[in-house]
C-alpha positions in Angstrom: -9.8 30.3 15.9 -6.9 30.3 13.4 -5.9 27.0 11.9 -2.2 26.3 12.6 0.5 23.8 11.2 1.8 21.9 13.8 4.2 20.0 11.4 7.6 19.9 13.6 8.5 18.2 10.1 10.6 15.1 9.9 13.3 16.6 7.5 11.7 19.7 5.8 14.8 20.6 7.5 16.8 22.5 4.3 20.1 20.8 4.2 22.3 23.5 3.6 25.5 21.7 5.0 29.6 22.2 4.1 29.6 20.7 0.5 31.0 17.3 0.4 34.3 17.1 -2.3 33.3 15.0 -5.1 34.9 13.7 -8.3 31.8 14.3 -10.5 32.4 17.1 -13.4 29.4 19.1 -11.9 26.9 20.8 -14.5 25.1 24.1 -14.2 21.7 23.8 -12.6 20.6 24.8 -16.0 22.2 22.2 -17.8 21.1 19.4 -15.4 17.6 20.4 -16.0 17.7 20.0 -19.8 18.9 16.7 -19.2 15.9 15.8 -16.9 14.0 17.2 -19.6 15.2 14.9 -22.3 15.1 11.7 -20.3 11.7 12.2 -18.2 8.1 10.8 -19.3 4.9 11.2 -17.7 3.1 7.7 -17.4 -0.7 7.5 -17.3 -3.4 4.8 -17.2 -5.9 5.0 -20.3 -8.4 6.5 -18.0 -6.0 8.7 -16.6 -7.0 7.8 -13.1 -3.5 6.9 -12.6 -0.3 9.2 -13.2 3.0 9.1 -12.6 6.6 9.7 -14.0 9.5 8.0 -15.7 13.2 8.1 -16.9 13.9 6.5 -20.3 16.8 4.0 -19.3 17.7 1.9 -22.6 17.3 2.3 -26.4 17.7 -0.9 -28.4 16.6 0.0 -32.0 13.4 1.3 -31.8 12.5 -0.3 -28.5 13.1 2.2 -25.6 12.7 0.9 -21.9 11.8 3.5 -19.2 12.2 2.6 -15.5 9.7 4.0 -13.0 8.2 3.2 -9.4 6.1 -0.1 -9.5 3.2 1.6 -7.7 2.7 4.0 -11.0 2.0 0.8 -12.9 -0.1 -1.1 -10.4 -3.3 -2.7 -11.0 -3.1 -2.2 -15.0 -1.3 -3.1 -18.3 -3.1 -0.3 -20.3 -0.7 2.8 -20.1 0.4 5.6 -22.2 3.4 8.0 -21.8 4.4 11.3 -22.8 8.1 12.2 -23.5 8.9 15.4 -21.7 11.1 17.0 -24.3 8.7 16.9 -27.3 5.2 16.4 -25.6 4.7 13.4 -27.8 2.2 10.4 -26.7 3.4 7.0 -27.0 1.6 3.9 -26.1 3.5 1.2 -23.3 3.6 -2.2 -24.8 1.3 -4.2 -22.4 3.5 -6.9 -22.4 6.7 -5.5 -21.6 5.6 -4.3 -18.0 7.8 -5.9 -15.8 7.6 -5.3 -12.0 10.4 -6.3 -9.6 10.1 -9.8 -8.4 11.1 -8.8 -5.1 9.5 -6.4 -2.8 11.4 -3.5 -4.2 9.2 -0.6 -5.6 10.6 -0.8 -9.3 9.4 -1.4 -12.4 10.1 -1.2 -16.3 8.0 -0.4 -19.2 8.7 -0.1 -22.8 7.1 1.6 -25.9 8.5 2.0 -29.6 9.6 5.0 -31.6 11.5 5.8 -34.7 12.4 9.2 -32.8 15.7 9.5 -31.5 15.4 10.3 -27.5 18.2 10.5 -24.6 18.6 8.0 -22.6 19.8 8.5 -18.9 23.5 8.5 -17.8 23.6 6.1 -14.5 25.6 7.5 -11.7 27.0 5.5 -8.4 24.2 6.4 -5.9 26.6 4.7 -3.0 28.7 8.3 -3.6 25.8 10.2 -2.4 26.4 12.3 1.1 24.9 14.7 3.1 24.8 17.8 1.7 25.2 17.1 -2.1 23.1 18.7 -4.6 20.2 16.8 -5.8 17.4 17.2 -8.4 14.3 15.7 -8.9 12.0 15.7 -12.0 8.4 14.7 -12.8 4.8 15.5 -13.6 3.0 16.5 -10.5 -0.8 15.7 -10.7 -3.2 18.5 -12.1 -4.7 20.5 -9.0 -7.7 22.6 -8.7 -5.6 25.8 -9.7 -3.2 24.1 -12.0 -5.4 21.7 -14.0 -3.1 20.6 -16.6 0.2 18.3 -15.5 3.1 20.2 -16.1 6.7 18.9 -15.9 8.7 20.3 -13.1 12.4 20.3 -11.7 13.3 20.6 -8.3 16.5 21.3 -6.5 17.2 20.0 -3.0 20.3 18.2 -1.2 21.2 14.8 -0.2 19.7 14.2 3.6 20.6 10.7 4.0 21.7 8.1 2.3 21.5 4.9 4.3 23.6 1.5 3.3 20.7 -0.7 4.0 17.4 -1.0 2.0 14.5 -0.1 3.9 10.7 -1.1 3.2 10.5 -1.1 -0.5 14.0 -0.4 -1.2 14.0 3.2 -0.1 16.8 4.3 1.4 17.6 7.8 0.1 16.2 11.0 1.8 16.2 14.4 0.1 15.0 18.0 0.7 13.6 18.5 -2.9 9.9 19.7 -2.4 7.9 16.9 -4.4 4.3 16.3 -5.1 2.0 13.9 -6.0 2.4 12.0 -9.6 6.3 12.6 -9.3 6.4 9.2 -8.0 8.7 7.2 -10.7 10.6 10.5 -11.6 14.4 11.0 -12.2 16.8 11.8 -9.0 19.8 13.3 -10.7 23.2 14.3 -9.1 25.1 17.6 -9.8 26.5 15.9 -13.1 23.1 15.1 -14.1 23.4 11.5 -14.0 20.5 9.2 -12.7 21.0 8.2 -9.1 17.5 7.1 -7.6 13.9 7.0 -8.6 11.5 9.1 -6.6 8.7 7.7 -4.8 7.7 8.8 -1.4 6.9 12.0 0.1 5.9 12.2 3.9 3.3 13.9 5.2 2.6 15.4 8.6 -0.4 14.4 10.7 -2.3 17.3 9.0 -1.3 15.7 5.6 0.8 18.7 4.7 3.6 17.8 3.0 7.5 17.7 5.1 9.8 17.5 2.5 11.0 14.2 3.9 11.0 12.5 0.9 12.7 9.2 -0.7 13.7 7.6 -3.4 15.2 4.1 -4.4 18.9 4.3 -5.2 19.9 3.2 -8.5 22.3 0.5 -6.9 19.0 -0.9 -5.5 18.0 -1.4 -9.0 21.1 -3.1 -10.1 20.2 -5.6 -7.7 17.0 -6.5 -9.4 17.7 -5.3 -13.2 18.7 -8.3 -14.7 15.3 -10.2 -13.3 13.4 -7.4 -15.2 15.1 -7.9 -18.6 17.3 -5.1 -18.2 21.3 -5.5 -18.9 23.4 -2.6 -17.9 26.3 -1.8 -15.8 25.0 -0.6 -12.3 27.3 0.0 -9.0 25.3 -2.5 -6.7 24.7 -1.0 -2.8 28.0 -2.1 -0.7 27.0 -4.8 1.6 25.9 -3.8 5.2 28.5 -4.3 7.9 28.3 -2.0 10.5 25.4 0.6 10.3 26.2 4.0 9.8 24.3 7.3 11.0 22.3 7.5 8.0 20.8 4.1 8.7 19.6 4.7 12.1 18.3 8.1 10.9 16.1 6.4 8.5 15.4 4.0 10.7 14.3 6.2 13.4 11.6 8.3 10.8 10.4 4.8 9.9 9.6 3.7 13.5 8.2 7.3 14.2 5.9 6.9 11.6 4.8 3.2 12.9 4.0 5.0 16.3 7.3 3.2 18.0 8.3 6.3 19.6 10.7 5.0 22.2 12.1 2.9 19.3 12.8 5.8 17.1 14.1 7.8 20.2 16.9 5.2 20.6 17.8 5.2 16.7 18.1 9.0 17.0 20.3 8.8 19.8 22.5 6.1 17.8 22.3 8.2 14.9 24.0 11.5 16.7 26.2 9.2 18.8 27.6 8.2 15.5 27.9 11.6 14.1 27.4 14.2 16.7 27.3 17.0 13.8 24.6 15.5 12.4 22.2 18.5 12.3 19.1 16.7 10.4 19.0 14.1 13.6 19.0 16.8 16.1 16.1 18.4 14.4 14.2 15.3 13.9 14.9 14.3 17.5 13.6 17.7 18.6 10.3 16.9 16.5 9.9 13.2 18.1 10.4 15.0 21.6 8.2 17.9 21.1 5.5 16.4 19.5 5.4 13.0 20.3 7.0 12.5 23.6 5.6 15.7 25.3 9.2 16.8 26.1 9.1 20.7 25.3 12.4 21.9 26.4 14.1 18.6 25.2 12.8 19.6 21.7 14.0 23.1 22.0 17.4 22.1 23.0 17.6 19.9 20.1 16.3 22.5 17.7 19.2 24.9 19.3 21.8 22.6 18.6 20.8 21.9 14.7 21.2 25.7 14.5 24.4 26.0 15.8 25.4 23.0 13.8 24.2 24.7 10.6 23.2 28.3 10.8 21.0 27.9 7.7 18.9 25.4 8.3 15.4 26.6 7.8 13.2 24.0 8.8 14.8 24.1 12.4 14.0 27.6 12.7 10.7 26.8 11.5 10.1 24.3 14.3 11.4 26.1 17.1 9.4 29.1 15.9 6.0 26.7 16.5 7.5 25.6 19.5 8.1 28.9 20.8 4.7 30.4 19.6 2.4 27.6 21.2 4.2 25.9 23.8 6.9 28.3 25.5 4.9 31.4 24.5 8.0 33.7 23.6 6.2 35.4 20.8 8.9 37.8 19.8 11.4 34.9 19.7 8.9 33.0 17.3 8.7 36.0 14.9 12.5 36.2 14.7 12.8 32.6 13.8 9.7 32.8 11.1 11.5 35.7 9.7 14.6 33.9 9.7 12.7 30.6 8.2 11.2 32.7 5.4 14.6 34.3 4.4 16.0 31.1 3.9 12.9 29.3 2.3 11.0 32.5 1.0 8.7 30.2 -1.2 7.4 27.9 1.5 3.8 29.1 1.9 2.9 27.3 5.2 5.5 29.4 6.9 3.9 32.8 6.0 0.6 31.0 7.3 2.2 30.4 10.6 3.8 33.6 10.9 0.4 35.3 10.0 -1.4 33.4 12.6 1.2 34.4 15.3 1.0 38.1 14.3 -3.0 38.0 13.9 -3.3 36.0 17.6 -0.2 37.3 19.8 1.1 40.4 18.0 -2.0 42.1 17.0 -0.5 42.9 13.8 -3.6 42.7 11.7 -2.4 43.9 8.6 1.0 42.3 8.8 -1.0 38.8 9.2 -3.1 39.7 6.2 -0.1 40.6 4.0 1.2 36.7 5.4 -1.9 35.3 4.3 -1.9 36.6 0.7 1.5 36.1 0.1 0.7 32.3 1.2 -1.9 32.3 -1.1 0.2 33.5 -4.0 2.7 31.1 -3.7 0.1 28.3 -3.0 -3.7 28.8 -4.3 -4.5 25.3 -3.2 -3.6 26.1 0.4 -6.9 25.7 2.5 -5.5 26.7 5.9 -4.4 30.1 4.2 -8.0 31.1 2.7 -9.6 29.9 5.9 -7.4 32.0 8.3 -7.4 35.0 6.4 -11.5 34.6 6.2 -11.3 34.6 9.9 -9.1 37.6 10.3 -11.2 39.3 7.7 -14.3 38.4 9.9 -13.0 39.2 13.3 -10.6 41.6 13.0 -10.7 43.8 9.6 -14.5 44.3 9.8 -14.6 42.8 6.1 -17.5 40.3 5.8 -17.8 40.3 2.4 -13.7 39.3 1.9 -14.9 36.5 4.5 -17.3 35.3 2.6 -15.0 35.0 -0.3 -12.5 33.1 1.3 -14.9 30.4 3.3 -16.6 30.1 -0.1 -12.8 28.8 -1.6 -12.2 27.0 1.4 -15.5 25.1 0.6 -14.5 24.5 -3.1 -11.2 23.2 -2.2 -12.1 21.0 0.5 -14.2 19.2 -1.4 -11.7 19.0 -4.0 -8.9 17.6 -1.9 -11.5 15.4 0.4 -11.1 17.4 3.2 -14.1 17.0 5.6 -12.9 18.6 8.7 -12.2 22.1 6.7 -15.3 21.7 4.8 -17.4 21.8 7.7 -15.7 24.7 9.1 -16.1 26.8 5.8 -19.6 25.9 6.0 -20.3 26.8 9.3 -18.6 30.0 8.9 -20.8 30.7 6.0 -23.9 30.0 8.0 -22.7 32.6 10.9 -22.1 35.4 7.9 -25.7 34.4 6.7 -24.5 33.4 3.6 -24.0 30.7 1.3 -22.0 29.1 -1.3 
């Protein structure tokens, strides 16, 4: 009846670990945001069919070099960029586009300007450890509601930093919430130094963001920068000797995405054996067990352990809530976990949707469910399932057919824009049952 998010997300796991000591001179979040604005750019193809982000890396006279993800400038040579600090447009020199000659997902582009733009200060990505503050900046692509791309700055923490590089050079994982269009954007440490380039954001089977976000550490760029025509002093990644817990953790998630569930389980086990206090590894292993290996109570045990290690771990509560509601049928326990997850992540719209579903289906709290769906939509006006579930609630429980029709029409509109065929089909079926049209 209601649409759930069966995410058991890989790492939405809010990394609220004890802070790791560092010699970095910390700046305020506001200061780091100013740095991000000063060095960030939006990159678009001439027909605006492609959009991404980038970082001003070097200045030589009036020639500026920008570092971005290679897939942002894939398949073309005609690009424009916009500097975030002054919203000025510049033409990318077609002959300047240099993609890495290896499989690493990095590229540089250049533009000329007589203006004096700031360049990124390079940090040491090898020093990043679990729990450290991290910031991601860039330009999300326009949506149905936000029709113009606007520069954003997102806070988060390091989840894992592997010694070895995985596919296309990605080996840094963080909890920052990112969106399409932010690929190529700056990943900054708490000193405002560039430590990585953002490039990937994982999605669950229902295509919802899981906050398992990956970047290419700047140390990887140090390995290929000379071949791309950039001369900078960049600390290179250390030679891999004995794999660390983070290496197994990222390998496990890659194997899970590839469908190698036994291999993923073995790697999660190895990560935990090396670091028995690795809360993210327990949370992700719980997801693997509960969703892919049909081991409900094994998953529950891992979520319990993740929460015991980190009582402020929002995603572990969220995943345990879903498990309690849909598998174990402990509805009061699920409600308590959703409440805790919302207290820790009050702006995560999907948590409100699932709590609203729990209230409507199992706790008969229809007004509470309505309030949760309203809140989810206020946080994310493009959330198709929130409109759909609110429409079902209005139709079946609140005797509000006109309100239901409005919601199902919005579902149809958003589903078309987001290419969600199943959601569109369901919305049209509901409208026919209500004797309504779009």
